[in-house]
C-alpha positions in Angstrom: 31.8 -23.7 20.5 29.0 -22.7 18.4 29.1 -23.7 14.3 30.4 -21.7 12.5 27.5 -20.4 10.0 29.9 -18.0 7.9 32.1 -20.3 6.8 35.0 -18.2 7.4 37.4 -21.1 6.2 35.6 -21.0 2.6 36.0 -16.9 2.8 39.5 -16.9 3.6 40.3 -19.9 0.8 38.5 -17.4 -1.8 39.9 -14.7 -0.5 43.4 -15.9 -1.0 42.8 -16.9 -4.2 42.0 -13.7 -5.3 45.5 -12.8 -4.0 46.7 -15.6 -6.6 44.8 -14.3 -9.5 45.7 -10.8 -8.6 49.6 -11.6 -8.6 49.1 -13.5 -12.2 47.3 -11.2 -13.8 49.7 -8.8 -12.4 53.0 -10.9 -14.3 50.5 -11.4 -17.3 50.7 -7.4 -17.8 53.9 -6.8 -16.8 55.9 -10.0 -16.7 58.0 -11.6 -13.6 59.3 -8.9 -11.6 62.7 -9.3 -10.1 63.8 -12.8 -8.6 60.2 -13.8 -8.2 59.1 -17.4 -9.6 55.9 -19.6 -8.7 55.3 -23.1 -8.3 51.4 -24.1 -9.2 50.2 -27.4 -7.7 47.0 -28.1 -8.7 44.7 -31.2 -8.7 44.1 -32.3 -12.4 40.9 -34.7 -11.6 39.5 -31.3 -10.2 36.0 -30.1 -12.7 37.4 -27.1 -15.1 41.1 -28.5 -15.5 42.0 -29.2 -19.2 45.4 -30.7 -19.5 46.4 -33.0 -22.7 45.9 -36.7 -22.2 49.7 -37.0 -22.4 50.0 -35.0 -19.4 47.1 -36.6 -17.6 48.3 -40.1 -17.9 51.7 -38.4 -16.7 50.0 -36.8 -13.8 46.9 -38.6 -12.8 45.7 -36.8 -9.4 48.1 -34.2 -8.8 51.0 -31.8 -11.2 52.7 -29.3 -10.5 54.2 -26.4 -13.0 56.6 -23.6 -12.8 56.2 -20.3 -13.8 59.7 -18.6 -14.3 61.5 -18.7 -17.6 59.7 -20.4 -20.5 56.0 -19.8 -20.1 53.9 -18.2 -22.7 50.1 -16.8 -23.2 49.9 -16.2 -19.9 45.8 -15.2 -20.1 43.5 -14.7 -16.5 40.0 -15.0 -16.6 37.2 -14.8 -13.7 37.4 -18.3 -12.6 40.5 -19.6 -14.0 44.1 -18.9 -15.5 45.3 -20.4 -19.2 49.4 -20.8 -19.8 51.6 -22.4 -22.3 54.3 -24.4 -21.1 56.8 -27.2 -22.1 57.0 -30.9 -21.4 60.1 -33.0 -22.8 60.2 -30.3 -25.9 56.7 -30.5 -26.6 54.3 -27.0 -26.0 51.5 -27.7 -24.4 48.4 -25.4 -23.1 46.8 -26.1 -19.9 43.1 -24.3 -18.2 43.6 -24.6 -14.6 40.2 -23.1 -12.8 41.8 -20.9 -9.1 39.5 -23.2 -7.3 41.8 -26.1 -8.3 45.0 -25.1 -7.1 46.2 -27.1 -4.1 49.4 -24.9 -3.6 50.9 -21.5 -4.8 54.7 -20.9 -3.5 57.2 -18.1 -4.8 60.4 -19.6 -3.3 62.5 -16.3 -3.9 61.0 -14.7 -1.2 59.8 -18.3 0.6 56.0 -16.9 0.6 53.7 -20.0 0.5 49.6 -20.7 0.4 48.2 -24.1 0.8 44.5 -24.9 -0.5 41.6 -27.6 -0.3 40.6 -27.8 -3.8 37.1 -27.3 -4.6 36.4 -25.6 -1.2 35.1 -22.7 -2.6 32.1 -20.4 -2.4 32.3 -19.8 -6.0 31.5 -22.6 -8.2 32.8 -22.8 -11.7 30.0 -21.8 -14.4 28.6 -24.6 -15.7 29.5 -23.9 -19.3 33.1 -23.9 -18.5 33.1 -27.2 -17.1 31.2 -28.0 -20.2 33.2 -26.4 -22.7 36.3 -27.9 -21.2 34.8 -31.5 -21.3 33.8 -30.8 -25.2 37.9 -30.0 -25.8 38.9 -32.8 -24.3 36.1 -35.3 -26.3 37.5 -33.6 -29.4 40.9 -33.9 -28.5 40.4 -37.6 -28.1 38.7 -37.8 -31.5 41.7 -36.2 -32.7 44.3 -38.7 -31.3 42.5 -41.5 -32.6 41.8 -40.0 -36.2 45.9 -39.3 -36.1 47.3 -42.9 -35.6 47.9 -44.7 -39.1 45.5 -47.2 -40.0 48.2 -50.4 -39.3 50.3 -49.0 -36.4 48.4 -51.2 -34.1 49.7 -54.2 -35.3 51.9 -56.7 -34.0 55.6 -56.0 -34.7 55.7 -59.9 -34.9 53.4 -60.1 -37.8 54.9 -57.3 -40.2 58.2 -59.8 -41.0 55.3 -62.5 -42.1 53.1 -60.2 -43.8 56.1 -58.8 -46.0 57.6 -61.9 -46.7 54.0 -63.2 -47.5 54.4 -60.0 -50.3 57.6 -61.0 -51.7 56.5 -64.6 -52.5 53.3 -63.4 -54.1 55.4 -60.9 -56.1 58.3 -63.5 -57.0 55.1 -66.4 -57.8 53.9 -64.1 -60.5 57.1 -63.8 -61.8 57.7 -66.7 -62.1 54.8 -67.4 -63.7 54.9 -65.3 -66.1 58.4 -66.2 -67.1 57.3 -69.7 -67.5 54.3 -68.1 -69.9 57.0 -66.6 -71.5 59.1 -69.5 -72.7 56.2 -71.9 -73.7 55.6 -69.2 -75.8 58.7 -69.2 -77.2 58.6 -72.8 -78.2 55.5 -72.5 -80.0 57.7 -70.0 -81.9 60.7 -71.9 -82.5 62.9 -69.4 -80.4 66.9 -70.9 -80.0 67.4 -69.2 -77.0 64.9 -70.0 -74.4 67.9 -70.8 -71.8 69.4 -67.7 -71.9 68.4 -65.4 -69.1 66.2 -62.9 -69.9 67.1 -59.1 -70.5 65.3 -56.0 -70.0 64.3 -54.1 -72.6 64.9 -50.6 -73.4 61.2 -50.2 -72.3 58.9 -50.2 -75.5 58.7 -53.5 -75.6 56.6 -56.2 -73.6 59.5 -58.3 -72.5 59.6 -59.7 -69.2 62.3 -59.8 -66.5 63.8 -62.4 -65.0 63.0 -63.2 -61.5 66.2 -62.0 -60.0 66.2 -59.1 -62.3 62.8 -58.4 -60.1 63.7 -59.2 -57.0 66.3 -56.4 -57.2 64.0 -53.9 -58.5 61.4 -54.9 -55.5 
């Protein structure tokens, strides 16, 4: 058999991707008609795909989305489409090149298409791939910057650190109490054995150690 120099397989794949593009463009313009809804499977590693790091960790190779009741901001471009979906109550925006699609299925009429990701005569523009890469890098930096400074510490160290802080505070209060008693002894005070009492705030009396612990 002669070699297929026209690459009918690629031409057919691109034509069917064009059909998916037209279908989604119509839905973006008028909404889903009747009972129609779509399952779209795509390669999460394909060039130009943009999903959050959370979704990429959960779906490292392939992911299937459903366009039915809850989706928003469906936008169709020349080489890709963007859509908003909710995953576990968290809204996400996905950018999916048509060349990354592996399957398109409308269960309401049992219509299905299968694709080989990347097998296309129309490669993605370099600027689109670069833009997606820049967005992914920016998201990664933002995610790292949003982590609180002490979040990565060992939970087992936290009680020890808190206990050490309380001990340090208690030691300081005890030193202050001893200094106050020593000063009272020098001046001939007669009530050094009585517990210290908080004043009305106008003086500099030292609060007793027990009262200090209650405040902290």
